[in-house]
N, C-alpha and C positions, 0 to 999 in steps of 0.2 A: 534473385528469385524470391518471390514473396512467400510469406508463411502459409498462405492459402494454397499456393502451388506446391510447396514442400509437402503439406498434408495430403494433397491430392495424389502426388507421386508415391508417397508412402502407402496410401490406401490401395493403390493399383498393384504395388509390389507385394502387399499382403495377400493378394489373390494370385498373381502371376507365379510367384515363388513356390507356394504349395502345389500349384498345377504342374510346374516343371518337375518338382520332387516326385509327384505321383507317376509322371511318365517315365522318369528314370528308374523308379522303383519297379514298375511293371516291366521295363526292358530287361533289368537285371534279373528279375524273377523268371522271365522266359529263358535267359541265358543259363540260369541255374538248372532248370529242367533239362537242358541239353547237355549239361556237364556230367550228368549221370552216366552217360556213355563213356566217359574218360576213366571209369573205374576208381581206384583209390585216390588218384589225383583229382578227380572230379568231386569226391566227397570233401577233400581239403578245401577245394575251391569254393564249394557251397558253404562250408563253415565260415571261411574268411568273409565272403561276400555277405553272409547272413549277419555277422557281427557289424560289418560296415554299414549295412542297411539299418541296423538298430541304432547305431551312433548318428546316422544321417537323419533318421526319424526324430531322434531326440533333439538334434540341432534345429530342425525345421519348427518343432513346437516351441523351442526357446526363442528362436529369431522371429517367427511369424505365428504367435499364439492364436490369433483370431481365427484363422483358417487352417493353419498348419496341423493343429490337433486333429481336426476332422479328416484331413487328407491322410494323416499317418494312420488313424484307426481304420479308415476305409480301405486303404491298400493292404494293410496287414490282415484285415478280416477277409479280403478277397484272396490273399495268399493262403490263409488257413483253409478256406473252402477248396481252393485249387489243389492244395497238397493232400487234403482228405480224400478228394475225388481220385487223385492219382494213387493214393494209398490203397483204396478199395479196389482200384482196377489192377494194380501191379502187385500189391501185397508186400511192397518193399518196406522193411522196418526202419530203414534210415530216414524215411520221410517224417518220422515222429519228431526228430530233431528240429526240422523246419517248422513244424507246428508249434513246438515249445518256444522256438525263437520268436515267432510272430506273436504268440501269446504274451511272452515276456515284454516284447516291444509295446504292445497295447497297454499293459499294466504300467510300464515305465512312462510312457507319454501321458497316461491319465494322471499319474502322480504329479508329473511336472505341470500339467495343465491346471490341476486343482490348486497346487501351491502357488502357481503364477497368479491365478484369480484371487486367491487369498491375499497375496502380497499387493496386488493391484488395489484391492478393497482397503487394506490397511494404509496404503500410501494415500488413497483418496480421503480416508478419514483423517490422516495426519495432516494433509494439505488443508482440509476444511478447518481443523483445529488451529493450524498456524494462521489461517486467514482470520479467524475469529479473534485470536490473540492480537494479531496486528491491528484489526479494527478497534479493539478495546484500547490498545496502547495508543493509537491515534486519537481516540476520544478522550483518554486521560490527559494526553499531552495538550490537547485543545483546551480542556477544562482547566489545566494548570496555567495556561498562558493567555487565554482569551476570555473576554467578558461575554457571558451567555446572552444577555439582553441586547447589547449593541453589536456584538461581533467584533469589536475593536480589541487590540492587545490590552491586557490588564496591567496592574501595578507591577507584578513580578516581572513580566517581560520588559516593561519600561525601565525597571531598575537594571536589568541585564543589558539592555541596549546602552544605558549610561556607562556601565562598567566597560562594555566593549569599546565605546567612544573614548573613554579615559585611557584604555589600553593602547590606543593608537597615538596618544599624546597630542591629538589634534584638537584645536579649540572648538567649542560648540556652545549653544545656548539652550537652556531649558526654561519652558514657560508653563505655568500652571494656570489654567483658566477655570474659574469657579462660577457656576450659575448663581446669580443673586436671587435671594428670596425663594430658593427652591423648596424649602420646607413649607412655605405658605401655599404653594401650588399643590403639594401632596395633601396638606391639612384641609384646604378649601375644596379641591376638586377630586381628590382621591389619588391613590398610587398609580392608577392607569394613566392619569393626566401627566404625572411626572415621568413615567416610562415613555410616553408618547413624545415628550419633549426631548428626552435623552436620545431616543432612537432617530428622531428627525434631525437633530443637530449632529448626531454622529455621522449620518450619511452626508450631510452638507460639508462638514468639516473634513471628512475623509476625501471627498471629491476635490476640495480646495487644496489640501496638502499634497495629493498625488503621491509620487515616490520620493520626492525631495525632502520631505519632513516626516519624522516618525510621530504618529499620533496614537495616544492610548487613553483609556478611561482609568484614571488612577485612583479615583475615589467615587463615592456614590454620585455626586453632582459635580465632579471635577474631571477635567480633561488635561492631559499633559502633552507637550510638544517638545520634540528635540530638533533643533535646527543645526545641522552639521556645518562645520566650517566657521571661519571668523567673519562675524557680521558687525556692521556698524550700528550704533544706537538708532540712527534714522531708519535703517533697513529693518531692524527688529520692530520699531514702531509702525512701520508701514505694514508689516505682517500682522500685527495686532489690529490695525485699522481694517485690514481685510477680513479678519475674524468678525469684527464688530459689524461689518457690512453683511456678512453671511447670516448672522443671527438677528439682524435688524428686522427682517421680514417676520411678521407675527405668525404664530402657529395656531391653527384652529383645532379646538377639541370640543366636540359636542356643541358646535356653532358658537363657541366662545374663543375670542381672539386673545392669545397670550403673548404679551410683549416682554421679551426676555433681554436681560443685560448680563454682562459678565465682568468679574473683576479678575485682574491678571497680576501674577507675581513672576519676576524674572531673575534668573541667576546665570552667571557666565562661568565657563571653565576655560582656563585654570585660575581666573582672577578671584573667584569667590570660594572655591572648594577644590579638594584633591581627591575625593572618592564620592561614590553615589550617595552614601548616607548623609554626608555634609551637604552634598548638592541639593538633596530633597529638603533638608532643613532650611537651607538658604532660600529656596523658592517658596517654601511654605511660609517663612517669616515675611518675605516680601508680599506674599498674597494676603497674609493677616493685616499688614499695614494698609494695603489696598482696601480691604474690607472695612477696616476701622475708620477710614477717611472718606466715607461716603459711597463706596462701591462704584461700579462701572468705570473704574480708572485702573491704571497700571502703576506698578512700582518696581524699580530695579533694586536688588539686594545691595546693601552696603554694610560696612563693618559697624555702623552705629546700631543696626538691628540687633535685637536679642535673639540668639540662636536657641 
């Protein structure tokens, strides 16, 4: 059964149950009036049924507050009027007890109804507060782990993914790809041009990587890749060639074509490092060698590099 059908059935029950309660109440009220002819036993029977009706009224308001309250007040008000009419006609003093019972019932169900609505309001406010806190928590989590400009994972999440990969003791490859001459783009065309380059390549690289490679923006003009599993050197170079193909298409900014290249640093686990800090140092060292030797090239880290 769907949630919509459940809510529909519940809504129907909220109406039907108070209606059944009202019918039962009226039937019992009629029987009470006939019990007067039984003498003392009838008085006892009236008292017992009166208390049961009070509890029944309270239950209906608790179980079906939406319409139960109005049904309880309505039938008890009718009972008061009926008893008062009988009192004036017969002058029987024991009818006062019935009036007091009905009045007490109305007061009781009103208290229950008021507190129920107050509780409902407090729960609604609490739910709203919890939703706001959850939204803020999700936003803070996003800001802690994702880059606002590109929407890619940031350096912190990149490091955590390296630590997770190391925790599995499985081999993997880390690649740092830095945009060549990025500062010149910002200096000559403005930061908007640099942002356009980053956003454009972020989308293209993300599409290229899919779910098989973890991609992040680990620095202002630098992207990081984690290739899980043992990869041969030729396979890694093929991946880098694919990146070069992706960035080979010029980007247009204000009718200006920007031709971009990247330099690459590569480090392997467990060959080059045993933790994320060392891994990032290795890949950074390899990238620095690539930059120093003409850019638009790649270098694998080896022990001859200065860490």
